[in-house]
C-alpha positions as CSV (number, residue, x, y, z in Angstrom):
1,M,-35.4,30.3,-54.8
2,T,-38.2,31.7,-57.0
3,L,-37.8,34.8,-59.2
4,M,-40.9,37.0,-59.2
5,I,-41.1,39.5,-62.0
6,E,-43.4,42.3,-61.1
7,N,-44.3,45.4,-63.2
8,L,-41.6,44.6,-65.7
9,F,-41.8,46.9,-68.8
10,D,-45.2,47.9,-67.5
11,F,-46.8,44.6,-68.4
12,E,-50.2,44.2,-66.8
13,E,-49.6,40.6,-66.0
14,S,-46.7,38.9,-64.2
15,S,-45.7,35.3,-64.3
16,V,-42.9,33.0,-63.1
17,E,-40.5,32.5,-66.0
18,G,-37.9,30.2,-64.3
19,K,-35.7,29.3,-61.3
20,I,-32.2,30.4,-60.6
21,S,-29.7,27.6,-59.9
22,A,-28.0,27.3,-56.6
23,P,-24.7,29.3,-56.3
24,T,-21.4,27.6,-56.6
25,C,-18.1,28.4,-55.0
26,C,-15.0,28.6,-57.3
27,K,-11.5,28.2,-55.9
28,Y,-8.3,29.6,-57.5
29,D,-4.8,28.4,-56.9
30,R,-2.7,31.4,-56.0
31,A,0.0,30.5,-58.6
32,G,0.5,30.2,-62.3
33,L,-0.4,32.2,-65.3
34,W,-4.2,32.0,-64.8
35,Y,-4.1,33.4,-61.3
36,E,-1.8,36.2,-62.4
37,T,-4.3,37.0,-65.2
38,Y,-7.2,36.9,-62.7
39,S,-5.4,39.2,-60.3
40,R,-4.5,41.6,-63.0
41,R,-8.0,41.7,-64.3
42,R,-9.4,42.4,-60.8
43,H,-6.8,45.1,-60.2
44,R,-7.6,46.9,-63.4
45,Q,-11.3,46.2,-63.1
46,Q,-11.6,44.7,-66.6
47,T,-14.0,42.1,-67.9
48,L,-13.0,38.7,-69.1
49,S,-13.3,39.7,-72.8
50,A,-11.2,42.8,-72.3
51,S,-8.4,40.7,-70.8
52,S,-8.4,38.0,-73.5
53,S,-5.7,39.8,-75.6
54,D,-2.1,38.6,-75.7
55,T,-0.4,38.8,-72.4
56,D,2.9,40.1,-73.7
57,G,1.2,42.7,-75.8
58,E,-0.8,43.8,-72.8
59,D,2.3,44.1,-70.7
60,T,4.0,46.1,-73.3
61,E,1.0,48.2,-73.9
62,N,0.1,48.9,-70.3
63,S,3.6,49.3,-68.7
64,D,4.9,52.3,-70.5
65,A,4.8,54.3,-67.2
66,D,7.1,51.8,-65.6
67,F,10.0,52.5,-68.1
68,D,12.3,55.6,-68.0
69,E,12.4,58.0,-70.9
70,D,15.1,57.3,-73.3
71,D,18.3,59.3,-72.6
72,E,20.7,58.8,-75.5
73,A,23.2,61.4,-74.2
74,F,23.6,59.3,-71.0
75,L,24.1,56.1,-72.9
76,R,26.9,57.8,-75.0
77,T,28.8,58.6,-71.8
78,L,29.1,54.9,-70.9
79,D,32.5,53.1,-71.3
80,P,32.1,49.5,-72.6
81,K,35.3,48.6,-70.7
82,E,33.7,49.7,-67.4
83,W,30.4,47.9,-67.8
84,R,30.7,46.3,-64.4
85,H,30.5,49.7,-62.7
86,Q,27.4,50.8,-64.5
87,D,23.8,50.7,-63.1
88,H,22.2,48.1,-65.3
89,Y,18.7,49.0,-64.3
90,V,19.3,52.6,-65.4
91,V,20.9,51.5,-68.7
92,L,17.7,49.4,-69.6
93,G,15.4,52.2,-68.3
94,L,14.2,50.3,-65.3
95,S,15.3,52.6,-62.5
96,K,11.8,52.9,-61.2
97,L,11.3,49.1,-60.8
98,R,14.8,47.9,-60.2
99,Y,14.8,44.5,-58.3
100,Q,11.0,44.4,-58.6
101,A,11.1,44.2,-62.4
102,T,9.8,41.0,-63.9
103,V,11.6,38.9,-66.5
104,S,9.0,40.1,-69.0
105,Q,9.6,43.7,-68.2
106,I,13.4,43.2,-68.6
107,R,12.9,41.7,-72.0
108,N,10.5,44.4,-73.1
109,A,13.0,47.1,-71.9
110,Y,15.8,45.4,-73.8
111,K,13.6,45.3,-76.9
112,R,12.9,49.0,-76.7
113,K,16.6,49.8,-76.4
114,V,17.4,47.5,-79.3
115,L,14.8,49.2,-81.5
116,L,16.3,52.6,-80.6
117,H,20.0,52.1,-80.2
118,H,21.1,49.2,-82.3
119,P,23.6,50.4,-84.9
120,D,21.6,48.9,-87.8
121,K,18.4,50.6,-86.6
122,R,20.2,53.9,-86.2
123,K,21.6,53.6,-89.7
124,A,18.2,52.8,-91.1
125,S,16.7,55.8,-89.5
126,G,19.3,58.0,-91.1
127,K,21.6,58.6,-88.1
128,T,25.3,58.7,-88.5
129,V,27.2,55.8,-86.7
130,E,30.8,56.7,-86.1
131,E,33.7,54.3,-85.6
132,G,34.0,53.3,-82.0
133,D,30.5,54.5,-81.1
134,D,29.6,51.1,-79.5
135,Y,27.7,52.1,-76.3
136,F,25.2,49.5,-77.4
137,T,27.6,47.0,-75.8
138,N,26.7,48.4,-72.4
139,I,23.0,47.7,-73.1
140,T,23.8,44.2,-74.1
141,K,25.9,43.6,-71.0
142,A,23.1,45.0,-68.8
143,Y,20.5,42.7,-70.4
144,E,22.8,39.6,-70.1
145,M,23.4,40.4,-66.4
146,L,19.7,41.0,-65.5
147,N,18.3,38.2,-67.7
148,N,20.3,35.5,-65.9
149,P,18.9,34.7,-62.4
150,A,22.2,33.9,-60.9
151,S,24.0,37.0,-62.2
152,R,21.0,39.2,-61.4
153,R,21.0,38.0,-57.8
154,S,24.7,38.8,-57.5
155,Y,24.1,42.3,-58.8
156,D,21.0,42.9,-56.7
157,S,23.0,41.9,-53.6
158,V,25.2,45.0,-54.2
159,D,22.5,47.2,-55.6
160,P,24.0,50.7,-55.4
161,E,20.6,52.2,-54.6
162,F,20.2,50.1,-51.5
163,D,20.7,51.8,-48.2
164,D,22.6,49.7,-45.6
165,A,22.2,52.2,-42.9
166,I,20.4,51.2,-39.6
167,P,19.0,53.4,-36.8
168,N,20.7,53.4,-33.4
169,D,19.2,52.2,-30.2
170,K,18.4,55.7,-28.9
171,V,15.1,56.1,-30.9
172,S,12.2,57.5,-28.8
173,S,9.1,55.5,-28.3
174,D,6.8,57.8,-30.3
175,K,9.1,57.5,-33.4
176,F,9.9,53.8,-33.1
177,I,7.5,52.5,-35.7
178,S,8.1,55.3,-38.2
179,T,11.9,54.9,-37.9
180,F,12.3,51.1,-37.9
181,A,9.4,49.9,-40.0
182,P,10.8,51.2,-43.4
183,V,14.3,49.8,-42.5
184,F,12.9,46.3,-41.8
185,Q,10.7,46.5,-44.9
186,R,13.8,47.5,-47.0
187,N,15.9,44.6,-45.6
188,A,13.1,42.1,-46.0
189,R,14.1,41.6,-49.6
190,W,17.2,39.6,-48.5
191,S,15.1,36.9,-46.7
192,K,15.0,33.4,-48.3
193,K,11.5,33.0,-46.9
194,K,9.0,35.1,-48.8
195,R,6.5,35.6,-46.0
196,V,8.4,38.1,-43.8
197,P,6.5,39.4,-40.7
198,Q,6.1,43.1,-40.4
199,L,7.1,45.3,-37.5
200,G,3.4,46.0,-36.8
201,T,2.1,48.8,-34.6
202,L,2.3,49.8,-30.9
203,E,-0.9,47.8,-30.3
204,S,0.5,44.5,-31.6
205,T,0.0,41.5,-29.4
206,R,2.8,39.7,-27.6
207,D,2.6,36.7,-29.9
208,E,3.0,39.0,-33.0
209,V,6.0,40.8,-31.5
210,D,7.6,37.5,-30.4
211,D,7.1,36.0,-33.9
212,F,8.6,39.1,-35.5
213,Y,11.8,39.1,-33.4
214,S,12.1,35.3,-33.6
215,F,12.0,35.5,-37.4
216,W,14.5,38.3,-37.7
217,Y,17.0,36.8,-35.1
218,S,17.0,33.6,-37.2
219,L,16.9,35.3,-40.6
220,E,18.5,33.4,-43.5
221,S,19.8,35.9,-46.1
222,W,20.4,35.1,-49.7
223,R,22.6,38.1,-50.2
224,E,26.0,37.3,-51.6
225,Y,28.9,39.3,-52.9
226,S,30.4,37.5,-56.0
227,Y,29.7,40.6,-58.1
228,L,32.4,42.5,-56.2
229,D,35.1,40.0,-56.9
230,E,38.3,41.9,-57.8
231,E,39.5,39.3,-60.3
232,D,37.7,37.0,-62.7
233,K,38.9,33.4,-62.3
234,D,38.2,32.7,-65.9
235,K,41.1,35.1,-66.8
236,G,43.6,32.8,-65.0
237,S,46.2,31.4,-67.3
238,D,46.1,27.9,-65.8
239,R,44.1,25.8,-63.3
240,F,46.4,26.6,-60.4
241,E,46.0,30.4,-60.9
242,R,42.2,30.1,-61.3
243,R,42.1,28.1,-58.1
244,M,44.0,30.8,-56.2
245,I,41.8,33.5,-57.6
246,E,38.7,31.6,-56.5
247,Q,40.1,31.1,-53.0
248,D,40.8,34.8,-52.6
249,N,37.3,35.7,-53.9
250,K,35.7,33.3,-51.5
251,K,37.6,34.7,-48.6
252,E,36.5,38.3,-49.5
253,R,32.8,37.1,-49.9
254,K,32.9,35.4,-46.5
255,E,34.2,38.6,-44.8
256,R,31.5,40.7,-46.5
257,K,28.8,38.1,-45.6
258,K,29.9,38.1,-42.0
259,E,29.6,41.9,-41.9
260,E,26.1,41.7,-43.5
261,I,25.0,39.2,-40.8
262,S,26.4,41.5,-38.1
263,R,24.6,44.5,-39.6
264,L,21.3,42.7,-39.6
265,R,21.8,41.4,-36.1
266,Q,22.7,44.9,-34.9
267,L,19.5,46.2,-36.6
268,V,17.4,43.7,-34.7
269,D,19.2,44.4,-31.4
270,N,18.7,48.1,-31.7
271,A,15.0,47.7,-32.5
272,Y,14.6,45.3,-29.5
273,A,16.4,47.7,-27.2
274,C,14.2,50.6,-27.8
275,D,10.9,48.8,-28.7
276,P,8.3,50.2,-26.3
277,R,6.2,47.1,-26.7
278,I,9.0,44.9,-25.3
279,Q,9.4,47.3,-22.4
280,R,5.7,47.1,-21.8
281,F,5.7,43.3,-21.9
282,K,8.7,43.2,-19.5
283,Q,6.8,45.5,-17.1
284,E,3.7,43.4,-17.4
285,D,5.8,40.3,-16.6
286,K,7.4,42.1,-13.7
287,D,4.0,43.1,-12.4
288,K,2.6,39.7,-12.9
289,K,5.6,38.1,-11.1
290,A,5.2,40.6,-8.3
291,A,1.5,39.9,-8.1
292,A,2.2,36.1,-8.0
293,K,4.8,36.6,-5.3
294,K,2.4,38.8,-3.4
295,A,-0.4,36.2,-3.8
296,K,2.0,33.5,-2.6
297,Q,3.0,35.6,0.4
298,D,-0.6,36.4,1.1
299,A,-1.4,32.7,0.9
300,A,1.5,31.8,3.1
301,R,0.5,34.5,5.6
302,A,-3.1,33.4,5.5
303,K,-2.0,29.8,6.0
304,K,0.2,30.9,8.9
305,E,-2.6,32.9,10.4
306,E,-5.0,30.0,10.0
307,E,-2.4,27.6,11.7
308,E,-1.9,30.2,14.5
309,R,-5.7,30.5,14.8
310,K,-6.1,26.7,15.0
311,I,-3.2,26.6,17.5
312,K,-4.9,29.3,19.6
313,E,-8.2,27.5,19.4
314,A,-6.6,24.3,20.4
315,E,-4.8,26.0,23.3
316,L,-8.0,27.7,24.3
317,A,-9.9,24.4,24.1
318,A,-7.1,22.7,26.1
319,K,-7.1,25.5,28.6
320,Q,-10.8,25.3,29.0
321,Q,-10.6,21.6,29.3
322,R,-7.8,21.9,31.8
323,E,-9.8,24.5,33.7
324,E,-12.9,22.3,33.6
325,Q,-10.9,19.3,34.8
326,E,-9.3,21.4,37.5
327,R,-12.7,22.7,38.5
328,I,-14.0,19.1,38.6
329,E,-11.0,18.0,40.6
330,K,-11.4,20.9,42.9
331,E,-15.1,20.0,43.4
332,K,-14.1,16.4,44.0
333,A,-11.4,17.5,46.4
334,A,-13.8,19.8,48.2
335,A,-16.4,17.1,48.3
336,A,-13.8,14.6,49.6
337,K,-12.5,17.2,52.1
338,K,-16.1,17.8,53.2
339,E,-16.7,14.1,53.5
340,K,-13.5,13.7,55.3
341,E,-14.3,16.5,57.7
342,A,-17.7,15.0,58.2
343,I,-16.2,11.6,58.9
344,K,-13.6,13.3,61.1
345,N,-16.4,15.1,63.0
346,V,-18.3,11.9,63.4
347,Q,-15.2,10.1,64.5
348,K,-14.4,13.0,66.9
349,K,-17.9,12.9,68.2
350,E,-17.8,9.1,68.7
351,R,-14.4,9.2,70.3
352,K,-15.5,12.0,72.7
353,Y,-18.6,10.0,73.5
354,F,-16.5,6.9,74.1
355,R,-14.1,8.7,76.4
356,T,-16.9,10.5,78.3
357,K,-19.0,7.3,78.7
358,V,-16.0,5.2,79.9
359,K,-15.0,8.0,82.2
360,E,-18.6,8.0,83.6
361,F,-18.3,4.3,84.3
362,D,-15.0,5.0,86.1
363,Y,-13.1,2.9,83.5
364,F,-15.1,-0.2,84.8
365,T,-12.9,-0.6,87.9
366,A,-12.0,0.9,91.3
367,D,-8.4,-0.4,91.2
368,P,-6.1,2.6,90.3
369,A,-3.6,0.3,88.5
370,V,-6.3,-1.3,86.4
371,K,-7.8,2.1,85.8
372,I,-4.5,3.4,84.3
373,Q,-4.3,0.3,82.2
374,N,-7.9,0.8,81.0
375,M,-7.1,4.4,80.2
376,D,-4.3,3.2,77.9
377,E,-6.6,0.7,76.4
378,V,-9.2,3.4,75.7
379,E,-6.6,5.4,73.7
380,K,-5.5,2.3,71.9
381,L,-9.1,1.4,71.0
382,I,-9.8,4.9,69.8
383,E,-6.8,4.8,67.4
384,A,-7.3,1.2,66.3
385,L,-11.1,0.9,65.9
386,S,-13.0,2.0,62.8
387,I,-15.9,4.4,63.0
388,D,-18.5,1.5,62.6
389,S,-16.8,-0.5,65.3
390,L,-16.6,2.5,67.6
391,K,-20.3,3.2,67.0
392,A,-21.2,-0.4,67.8
393,L,-19.1,-0.1,71.0
394,N,-20.8,3.2,71.9
395,G,-24.1,1.5,71.3
396,K,-23.2,-1.2,73.9
397,L,-22.2,1.6,76.3
398,K,-25.6,3.2,76.0
399,E,-27.3,0.0,77.1
400,G,-25.6,0.0,80.4
401,K,-22.4,-0.4,82.4
402,E,-22.4,-4.2,82.4
403,K,-23.0,-4.6,78.7
404,G,-20.6,-1.8,78.0
405,E,-17.9,-3.4,80.2
406,Q,-18.3,-6.7,78.4
407,A,-18.0,-5.0,75.0
408,F,-15.1,-3.0,76.2
409,N,-13.2,-6.0,77.5
410,S,-14.0,-8.0,74.3
411,E,-12.6,-5.2,72.1
412,V,-9.5,-5.0,74.2
413,Q,-8.8,-8.7,74.0
414,T,-9.4,-8.6,70.3
415,L,-7.0,-5.7,69.8
416,K,-4.3,-7.5,71.9
417,A,-4.7,-10.7,69.9
418,K,-4.3,-8.7,66.7
419,I,-1.2,-6.9,67.8
420,E,0.3,-10.2,69.0
421,A,-0.4,-11.8,65.7
422,E,1.3,-9.0,63.8
423,K,4.3,-9.3,66.0
424,R,4.5,-13.0,65.4
425,E,4.2,-12.4,61.7
426,L,6.8,-9.6,61.4
427,L,9.1,-10.3,64.3
428,G,8.5,-14.0,64.8
429,G,11.1,-16.8,64.8
430,G,13.7,-17.3,62.0
431,S,12.4,-20.5,60.4
432,G,8.7,-19.5,60.5
433,K,9.4,-16.0,59.2
434,S,11.8,-17.2,56.5
435,S,9.4,-19.9,55.4
436,A,6.5,-17.3,55.2
437,S,8.7,-14.9,53.4
438,A,9.9,-17.5,51.0
439,S,6.4,-18.7,50.3
440,S,5.2,-15.2,49.6
441,S,8.1,-14.4,47.2
442,G,7.9,-17.5,45.2
443,G,10.8,-19.4,46.8
444,K,13.6,-16.9,46.1
445,D,16.6,-16.5,48.3
446,K,15.7,-13.6,50.7
447,S,19.0,-13.2,52.5
448,W,20.0,-9.5,52.6
449,D,23.5,-8.7,51.3
450,T,25.6,-5.8,52.4
451,E,24.6,-3.4,49.6
452,E,20.9,-4.1,50.2
453,L,21.4,-3.4,53.9
454,Q,23.3,-0.2,53.2
455,H,20.5,1.1,50.9
456,L,17.9,0.1,53.4
457,I,19.6,2.1,56.2
458,K,20.0,5.0,53.8
459,A,16.4,4.9,52.7
460,V,15.1,4.6,56.3
461,N,17.0,7.9,57.0
462,L,15.8,9.5,53.8
463,F,12.1,8.6,54.3
464,P,11.4,9.2,58.1
465,A,8.3,8.1,59.9
466,G,5.1,9.9,58.7
467,T,6.0,9.4,55.0
468,N,3.0,8.3,53.0
469,D,3.3,4.6,52.1
470,R,6.7,4.7,53.7
471,W,7.7,1.1,53.3
472,A,6.5,0.9,49.7
473,V,8.6,4.0,48.9
474,I,11.6,2.5,50.6
475,A,11.2,-0.8,48.6
476,S,10.9,1.2,45.4
477,Y,14.1,3.2,46.3
478,I,16.0,0.0,46.9
479,T,14.8,-1.5,43.6
480,Q,15.6,1.7,41.7
481,H,19.3,1.6,42.9
482,L,19.7,-2.2,42.9
483,P,17.6,-3.6,40.0
484,S,18.6,-7.1,40.9
485,S,16.8,-6.7,44.3
486,K,13.1,-7.3,44.2
487,R,12.1,-6.6,47.8
488,T,8.5,-6.1,48.8
489,A,7.2,-3.6,51.3
490,K,6.6,-6.4,53.9
491,E,10.1,-7.7,53.5
492,V,11.5,-4.2,53.9
493,L,9.4,-3.6,57.0
494,A,10.5,-7.0,58.5
495,Q,14.2,-6.3,57.9
496,A,13.8,-2.8,59.4
497,K,12.3,-4.4,62.4
498,N,15.1,-6.9,62.7
499,L,17.7,-4.1,62.4
500,Q,15.8,-2.1,65.1
501,K,15.4,-5.2,67.3
502,D,18.7,-7.0,67.4
503,D,20.8,-6.1,64.4
504,T,22.5,-3.0,65.6
505,L,25.9,-4.6,65.1
506,Q,24.9,-5.5,61.6
507,R,24.1,-1.8,60.8
508,K,27.4,-0.8,62.3
509,A,29.2,-3.4,60.2
510,A,27.5,-2.1,57.0
511,N,28.6,1.5,57.8
512,D,32.1,0.3,58.7
513,S,32.3,-1.6,55.4
514,A,31.4,1.6,53.4
515,F,34.0,3.6,55.4
516,D,36.7,1.0,54.7
517,R,36.1,1.0,51.0
518,A,36.3,4.8,51.0
519,M,39.6,4.8,52.9
520,K,41.3,2.3,50.7
521,T,41.9,4.8,47.9
522,S,43.5,7.5,50.1
523,A,45.3,5.3,52.7
524,K,48.2,4.3,50.3
525,G,49.0,7.9,49.2
526,S,48.6,9.3,52.7
527,A,51.0,6.7,54.2
528,A,53.6,7.3,51.5
529,D,53.5,11.0,51.8
530,A,53.6,10.9,55.6
531,S,56.8,8.8,55.5
532,K,58.6,11.4,53.4
533,Q,58.0,14.3,55.8
534,D,61.2,15.1,57.7
535,D,59.8,17.7,60.1
536,P,56.7,17.0,62.2
537,S,53.9,19.5,62.2
538,Q,54.3,22.1,64.9
539,R,50.4,22.4,65.2
540,Y,48.0,19.7,66.0
541,M,45.8,18.8,63.0
542,S,42.9,16.4,63.0
543,P,43.0,13.4,60.8
544,A,40.3,14.9,58.6
545,E,42.3,18.1,58.1
546,T,45.4,16.0,57.3
547,L,43.5,14.1,54.6
548,V,42.3,17.3,53.0
549,M,45.7,18.8,53.1
550,E,47.5,15.8,51.7
551,T,45.0,14.3,49.2
552,G,42.7,17.2,48.5
553,E,39.7,15.3,49.7
554,N,38.2,13.7,52.9
555,P,36.6,10.2,52.3
556,L,35.2,10.1,55.9
557,P,31.4,10.3,56.3
558,W,30.0,13.7,57.0
559,T,29.2,14.4,60.6
560,A,26.1,16.2,61.8
561,A,28.3,19.2,62.8
562,E,29.9,19.3,59.3
563,Q,26.4,19.0,57.7
564,K,25.1,21.9,59.8
565,M,28.1,24.1,58.9
566,F,27.8,23.2,55.2
567,E,24.1,24.2,55.2
568,Q,24.9,27.5,56.9
569,A,27.6,28.2,54.3
570,L,25.2,27.4,51.4
571,R,22.8,30.0,52.9
572,T,25.6,32.5,53.5
573,Y,27.0,32.2,49.9
574,P,24.0,31.7,47.6
575,A,24.2,30.7,43.9
576,G,25.8,33.5,41.8
577,T,28.4,34.4,44.4
578,A,31.9,34.8,42.9
579,E,34.2,31.9,43.9
580,R,31.3,30.4,45.9
581,W,32.8,27.0,46.5
582,D,36.1,28.3,47.6
583,K,34.4,30.4,50.2
584,I,32.2,27.5,51.3
585,A,35.2,25.2,51.6
586,G,36.9,27.9,53.7
587,C,34.1,27.6,56.3
588,L,34.7,23.9,56.7
589,P,38.4,23.2,57.7
590,T,37.9,19.4,57.4
591,R,36.5,19.5,53.9
592,S,38.0,20.6,50.6
593,K,36.3,22.4,47.7
594,K,35.9,19.1,45.9
595,D,34.2,17.5,49.0
596,C,31.8,20.4,49.2
597,M,30.8,20.2,45.5
598,S,30.5,16.4,45.7
599,R,28.3,16.6,48.9
600,F,26.1,19.2,47.2
601,K,25.6,16.9,44.2
602,E,24.9,13.9,46.5
603,L,22.3,15.8,48.4
604,A,20.7,16.9,45.1
605,E,20.6,13.3,43.9
606,I,19.1,12.1,47.2
607,I,16.3,14.6,46.9
608,K,15.7,13.6,43.3
609,A,15.8,9.9,44.2
610,K,13.4,10.5,47.0
611,K,10.9,12.2,44.7
612,A,11.3,9.5,42.1
613,A,10.8,6.7,44.6
614,A,7.7,8.4,46.0
615,A,6.3,8.8,42.5
616,A,7.0,5.2,41.6
617,A,5.3,4.0,44.8
618,A,2.3,6.1,44.2
619,A,2.1,4.8,40.6
620,K,2.4,1.2,41.8
621,K,-0.3,1.7,44.4
622,K,-2.7,3.0,41.7
């Protein structure tokens, strides 16, 4: 940086005389005599030369305002024997400074008192010193007490000027700072740590308030109460007495220390209880927690709504897809129906033409017997021939009677041969049929046992003629109830044909076997009970009524009349009727309540099995 001197002392010319050196930064340690001197100089706004005088002389010269005016009359009232009860700071004239007085100030105060009140000084000044006028002893004791750090600390701990009072916890918010701040500042002198946080203001941050209460709740106080010992252990006559005095003194000090800790804790508790900042922070935390809870609830509600929206969208999409699929299926069904109707119309048209044309040709014969036979063959051909075959046959009929007759006879012979072949295959001889069946089933034993025959008869009754894929459904039903039986539709059909043809006795034997097994359980009890009856019945009762009366059930198969009465009773007493089964059993004298309930369950299982078998057959066909 260049210093330009312009118009200095009205010189006509200016010139560059020199350069200023770069500034430097000086650091001071905040401790020691030099820092104390530096601080004092800045505080008093003095130059370095003005503060170069002797430190003690400066303190003595510039601290006159800190000392009290000399009061000889007060000092003469002091009793040297009661020196422990005097105010040492007042005796030395340091009532303004008290515990804040420095060691230098205590020494200077003592020097002042010595120059004024020492007996030799008073005699030299011409004052009369009487016998027993030794109040100077009190001055000496006050100096000895305050000049020793340990004894001074014990006296400062019980400073008579210190106010131990604390505010209660009912202070209003607007007076909180003005009430508690001076109290905390007054009690901060007892802290072992010198940097004591202040109470602050109502605008203090949360961290500042937390630091303040954390410090005061864990405050370590140096205050002790040895100055208040009732007895001096040094006055004990022996070691044992001195030890007892010391134990008593320690006990009293401990009690007073405990009370002091409780007092400080109560001060902090009262301040915390009525601190408006704490209340504000708690309210903020409460609001923050409520906001977080609300945000969480909102998020959960939004998530739930989103999930519900997605579910609704998925349901809507599934519904639309289902409706679209149903529409396509309906269109397919309509197209299939239309095609079926078209085929049916064509088939109807071709059949009508075939009947009409054959009738025009007088059934190709003049013999009435042959004519009736040809009329049956016409119907058989109509049912057996496909549309294409029927169209081809009609085409031959269009060419003329002769060609039509030849084609008609050819189709009749073909149909007869086909029917005969099917009869031979299904109803043929035992060895041929058995070998064919064995070869088709892989060589397994195809003999039908009693259980298979029973289920076959039951299935034939369950699934009457006209059932779609009847024999496949019956085979599935038998396999469902007898897993060990692996019968095919052809085997079932062949066995059914055998039963219809020449196995009537076999069917009866199967039914009789089932009846015999049902009667075995009730026959023993019925016979035993019948032998014990002394008086015969005066009224004729059927065997079924006797079974119901004696055993509570009727194992005999249900007759058609019983089934009809049972169905009528079910309609008369529908579900929900009070004592329904008792009333239904009352309508059937040959059946008990238990028989009716069992029959109802059996019918329900039969219907369910029928549906399951039909579904299994349909799935197998696909």
